[in-house]
C-alpha positions as CSV (number, residue, x, y, z in Angstrom):
1,M,0.6,240.5,68.9
2,A,3.4,242.1,70.6
3,A,3.0,244.0,73.8
4,T,2.9,247.6,73.6
5,A,4.4,250.2,76.1
6,E,0.9,250.6,77.5
7,T,0.3,246.8,78.2
8,R,3.9,245.9,79.4
9,D,3.3,247.4,82.8
10,R,-0.1,245.6,83.2
11,P,-0.4,242.1,84.6
12,V,-1.2,239.6,81.9
13,T,-4.2,237.4,81.9
14,A,-3.9,233.9,80.6
15,G,-6.3,232.8,77.9
16,L,-7.0,229.9,75.4
17,F,-7.3,231.0,71.8
18,R,-8.7,229.2,68.9
19,L,-6.7,229.7,65.5
20,E,-6.8,229.0,62.0
21,L,-3.3,228.6,60.7
22,P,-2.3,229.6,57.2
23,D,-2.7,226.0,55.7
24,G,-6.1,225.9,57.1
25,E,-5.5,223.6,60.2
26,I,-7.6,224.6,63.3
27,C,-5.6,224.4,66.6
28,L,-5.8,225.8,70.2
29,A,-3.1,228.1,71.6
30,S,-2.3,229.6,75.0
31,G,-1.3,233.0,75.6
32,S,-2.6,236.3,77.1
33,V,-5.4,238.5,76.2
34,E,-2.8,241.4,76.2
35,E,-0.3,239.8,73.9
36,G,-2.2,237.3,72.0
37,A,-1.6,233.5,71.3
38,R,2.0,232.3,72.1
39,R,2.2,228.5,72.3
40,L,0.4,226.2,70.1
41,L,-1.4,223.3,72.2
42,A,-1.4,219.5,71.3
43,P,-2.6,218.8,67.7
44,G,-6.3,217.7,67.7
45,L,-7.1,219.3,71.2
46,T,-10.5,220.6,71.3
47,I,-12.5,223.0,73.6
48,G,-15.0,220.3,74.2
49,A,-12.4,217.8,75.4
50,I,-10.8,220.6,77.8
51,L,-14.5,221.3,79.2
52,R,-15.2,217.4,79.8
53,E,-12.2,217.6,82.1
54,G,-14.2,219.6,84.6
55,V,-13.7,223.1,86.1
56,G,-10.0,222.7,86.2
57,G,-9.5,221.6,82.7
58,L,-9.4,225.1,81.0
59,A,-7.0,226.5,83.6
60,A,-4.7,223.4,83.0
61,A,-4.7,223.8,79.2
62,V,-3.8,227.5,79.6
63,L,-1.6,227.7,82.6
64,E,0.2,224.4,82.7
65,A,1.0,223.9,79.2
66,G,4.5,222.8,78.9
67,G,7.2,223.1,76.5
68,P,8.9,226.2,74.9
69,I,7.0,229.1,73.5
70,T,6.0,228.2,70.0
71,S,6.0,230.9,67.3
72,I,2.6,231.4,66.0
73,P,2.8,231.2,62.2
74,T,2.4,234.6,60.3
75,G,-1.0,235.1,59.1
76,A,-2.7,232.8,61.5
77,R,-6.2,234.1,62.2
78,V,-7.9,234.3,65.8
79,L,-11.4,232.6,65.6
80,A,-14.4,232.5,67.8
81,P,-13.3,230.5,71.0
82,V,-15.9,227.7,70.6
83,D,-16.3,224.4,68.6
84,A,-18.8,221.9,69.4
85,Q,-20.4,224.1,72.2
86,E,-23.9,225.5,71.9
87,V,-24.3,229.2,72.9
88,W,-27.3,230.0,74.9
89,A,-28.3,233.4,76.3
90,A,-30.1,234.6,79.4
91,G,-32.3,237.8,79.2
92,V,-33.6,240.6,81.4
93,T,-30.9,240.0,83.9
94,Y,-30.1,243.7,84.4
95,E,-32.8,246.3,85.4
96,R,-31.7,248.3,82.1
97,S,-32.5,245.2,79.9
98,R,-36.0,245.0,81.6
99,D,-36.6,248.5,81.0
100,A,-35.6,248.3,77.4
101,R,-37.7,245.3,76.4
102,M,-40.7,246.8,78.1
103,E,-40.2,250.1,76.3
104,E,-40.0,248.3,72.8
105,S,-42.8,245.6,73.3
106,T,-46.5,245.7,72.7
107,E,-46.6,243.0,75.7
108,A,-44.3,244.9,78.2
109,S,-45.6,243.1,81.3
110,V,-44.0,239.8,80.4
111,Y,-40.5,241.3,81.0
112,D,-41.5,242.8,84.3
113,H,-42.7,239.6,85.4
114,V,-39.6,237.5,84.3
115,Y,-37.3,239.9,85.9
116,D,-38.8,239.0,89.3
117,A,-39.6,235.4,88.5
118,E,-37.8,232.6,90.1
119,R,-37.0,231.0,86.6
120,P,-34.9,233.2,84.3
121,E,-35.3,233.7,80.6
122,L,-33.1,231.3,78.6
123,F,-32.9,231.0,75.0
124,F,-30.8,229.4,72.3
125,K,-28.5,231.7,70.5
126,A,-26.1,230.0,68.1
127,P,-24.5,226.8,67.4
128,G,-20.7,227.0,67.5
129,W,-20.0,227.0,63.8
130,R,-22.3,230.1,63.3
131,V,-20.5,232.3,66.0
132,R,-18.4,235.2,64.7
133,G,-14.8,235.9,66.1
134,P,-12.8,239.0,66.7
135,G,-12.4,241.3,63.5
136,E,-15.2,239.1,61.8
137,S,-18.4,240.9,60.8
138,V,-21.6,241.0,62.8
139,G,-24.9,241.2,61.2
140,V,-28.1,243.3,61.0
141,R,-31.1,242.1,59.3
142,A,-32.2,243.7,56.3
143,D,-35.9,243.4,57.3
144,S,-35.5,245.2,60.7
145,E,-35.0,248.9,61.1
146,W,-33.9,249.0,64.8
147,D,-30.9,246.9,65.7
148,V,-28.4,247.1,68.7
149,P,-25.3,245.1,70.0
150,E,-25.7,243.7,73.4
151,P,-22.2,243.5,75.2
152,E,-22.3,240.6,77.7
153,L,-20.3,238.5,79.9
154,A,-20.0,235.0,78.5
155,L,-19.6,232.1,80.8
156,V,-17.6,229.0,79.9
157,V,-19.7,226.0,81.3
158,T,-18.2,222.5,81.5
159,S,-20.2,219.4,80.8
160,G,-20.8,219.1,84.5
161,L,-22.3,222.6,84.8
162,E,-19.4,224.3,86.4
163,I,-18.2,227.8,85.5
164,A,-14.6,227.2,84.1
165,G,-13.9,230.6,82.7
166,Y,-15.2,233.8,80.9
167,T,-15.3,235.7,77.6
168,I,-16.8,238.6,76.1
169,G,-20.2,238.1,73.9
170,N,-22.1,240.4,71.6
171,D,-25.7,239.2,71.4
172,V,-26.7,241.4,68.2
173,S,-30.6,241.8,68.4
174,S,-33.4,243.3,66.3
175,R,-35.5,245.5,68.4
176,T,-37.9,245.8,65.6
177,I,-38.8,242.1,65.5
178,E,-38.5,241.4,69.1
179,G,-40.9,244.4,70.1
180,E,-43.7,243.4,67.7
181,N,-44.4,240.1,69.6
182,P,-42.4,238.0,72.3
183,L,-43.1,234.9,70.2
184,Y,-40.7,236.6,67.4
185,L,-37.8,236.3,69.8
186,P,-36.0,233.5,68.0
187,Q,-36.1,235.6,64.7
188,A,-34.9,238.7,66.5
189,K,-31.9,236.8,68.0
190,V,-30.8,234.1,65.9
191,Y,-29.6,234.7,62.3
192,D,-26.3,234.8,60.5
193,G,-23.9,237.3,62.4
194,S,-26.0,237.7,65.4
195,C,-23.4,236.2,67.8
196,A,-19.8,237.1,68.4
197,L,-17.4,235.8,71.0
198,G,-13.8,236.3,72.0
199,P,-10.9,237.0,72.0
200,A,-10.1,234.1,74.2
201,L,-11.3,231.8,76.9
202,V,-10.1,233.1,80.4
203,P,-10.0,230.7,83.2
204,A,-12.2,231.7,86.1
205,D,-9.3,231.8,88.7
206,A,-7.3,234.1,86.3
207,A,-9.8,236.7,86.3
208,G,-12.7,236.7,88.7
209,A,-16.0,238.4,88.3
210,P,-17.4,241.0,88.5
211,F,-16.2,242.7,85.2
212,T,-16.6,246.2,83.8
213,L,-18.0,246.0,80.2
214,R,-17.6,249.1,78.0
215,L,-19.4,249.5,74.7
216,V,-17.9,251.9,72.0
217,I,-19.6,252.2,68.6
218,V,-17.7,254.1,65.8
219,R,-19.3,255.4,62.8
220,D,-17.5,257.1,60.0
221,G,-14.5,257.4,62.2
222,A,-16.4,259.0,65.1
223,V,-17.4,257.6,68.5
224,I,-21.1,257.7,68.6
225,V,-21.8,255.4,71.6
226,D,-19.6,255.1,74.7
227,E,-21.4,253.5,77.9
228,A,-20.3,251.1,80.5
229,T,-21.7,248.9,83.2
230,S,-20.6,246.3,85.7
231,T,-21.7,242.6,85.7
232,A,-22.1,243.3,89.5
233,R,-25.7,244.5,88.5
234,I,-26.7,241.3,87.1
235,R,-29.8,240.4,89.4
236,R,-29.2,236.6,89.5
237,P,-26.2,234.7,90.7
238,L,-24.3,233.4,87.6
239,I,-24.3,229.6,88.9
240,E,-28.0,230.0,89.2
241,L,-28.3,230.8,85.5
242,V,-26.1,227.8,84.8
243,G,-28.2,225.5,87.0
244,F,-31.3,226.4,85.0
245,L,-29.6,225.9,81.6
246,G,-28.7,222.3,82.8
247,R,-31.9,221.3,84.5
248,A,-33.1,219.2,81.6
249,L,-30.3,219.6,79.1
250,E,-27.1,217.5,78.4
251,L,-24.1,219.4,77.5
252,P,-21.6,216.8,76.5
253,S,-19.1,219.3,75.1
254,G,-19.8,222.1,77.6
255,A,-21.6,225.4,76.6
256,I,-21.3,229.0,76.3
257,L,-23.8,231.0,78.4
258,L,-24.3,234.8,77.8
259,T,-25.7,236.5,80.8
260,G,-27.8,239.6,79.5
261,T,-26.8,243.0,78.8
262,G,-26.7,246.1,81.0
263,I,-26.2,248.5,78.1
264,V,-28.9,249.1,75.7
265,P,-28.4,252.4,73.7
266,A,-31.5,254.6,73.7
267,A,-33.7,255.1,70.8
268,P,-33.4,256.4,68.2
269,F,-30.0,254.7,67.9
270,S,-29.7,251.8,65.5
271,L,-26.6,250.0,64.1
272,L,-25.9,250.6,60.5
273,D,-23.9,248.8,57.9
274,G,-20.3,249.8,58.3
275,D,-20.3,250.6,62.1
276,V,-17.6,249.1,64.3
277,V,-18.7,247.7,67.7
278,R,-16.0,247.5,70.3
279,I,-16.6,245.7,73.6
280,E,-13.9,246.1,76.3
281,G,-13.9,243.6,79.1
282,G,-11.0,244.5,81.3
283,P,-9.0,241.3,81.9
284,L,-11.1,239.6,79.3
285,G,-9.7,241.6,76.6
286,V,-11.6,243.4,73.6
287,L,-13.9,242.0,71.0
288,E,-14.2,244.3,67.9
289,N,-16.4,243.6,64.8
290,P,-17.5,245.6,61.9
291,V,-21.3,245.5,61.0
292,V,-22.7,244.3,57.8
293,T,-26.3,243.8,56.7
294,V,-27.5,240.2,56.1
295,G,-30.4,238.8,54.4
296,G,-30.8,241.0,51.7
297,S,-28.8,243.9,49.8
298,R,-27.0,246.5,51.7
299,G,-29.0,249.0,49.7
300,Q,-32.0,247.9,51.7
301,R,-31.0,249.8,54.9
302,S,-29.7,253.1,53.6
303,R,-28.1,255.4,56.4
304,G,-30.9,257.9,55.9
305,A,-33.8,255.4,56.5
306,A,-32.6,253.3,59.3
307,A,-34.0,255.3,62.0
308,A,-35.5,253.5,65.0
309,P,-39.0,254.5,66.2
310,A,-39.5,256.9,69.1
311,Q,-38.7,255.3,72.5
312,G,-41.6,253.2,73.9
313,A,-43.5,253.5,70.8
314,A,-45.7,250.4,70.5
315,R,-45.6,248.4,67.2
316,R,-49.0,246.8,66.2
């Protein structure tokens, strides 16, 4: 992607991209989040191998890649920047997230308690192969009437539990299912199209936290949601979240850890088939995805019928 007049005057932020070439080959490339991938890296190099090199491995791959700039073949497609890594997520790390989870749930007190507890909420989100990349569709479940995107800072974690970098994440969630019972959390969080990452992995030294995250949702060409927050409002230190993740879990290829959301559109908002979700992360770039219905025909979620319950309504 060529630089525009708007981006030429800004400092560029180095990033690691994962691409699918026109012949089907998957490769890594370095570049900037503003201009896109510019240089193909060594064939066969994986994100897992980079994260096994420790905290400096990502920066070395991105910033010290030698050789001339390689033209990226026309038709190359940017994929989610993840291969063998698991994606995990932390919840109730912002006050806004705690309040939203309490409003939707029939067991509100559990979210209030975990917000102040020593141990954070951590849950499995997706294997690497299930994650959607920039431009790919994220999903809302056909058996849910209340669904929201959750824009989040994603930590790039090494096999040695260090924070090597950052990217943007979208933890799409069913508030219908989550609110019915806390034990339904996996069904509300883990399904086809529920996780998107991208556009690139940015080394920690290239763009230090905190970050401003902005959520824009477009429906039928009109902006219907435009909200922002700062990752400075995360209650827990980022390295503390990583430490809890690795307490009894080996991460031989590293991991991606979503850090919770500070933006929850108020009821009765719900995502609909055809919406476009755009998350802006400053130096981390932009992650944009269209929305589709999964697990049933699109007709099961008509625009006239997909209204969320009143805010704070208990589901029994």
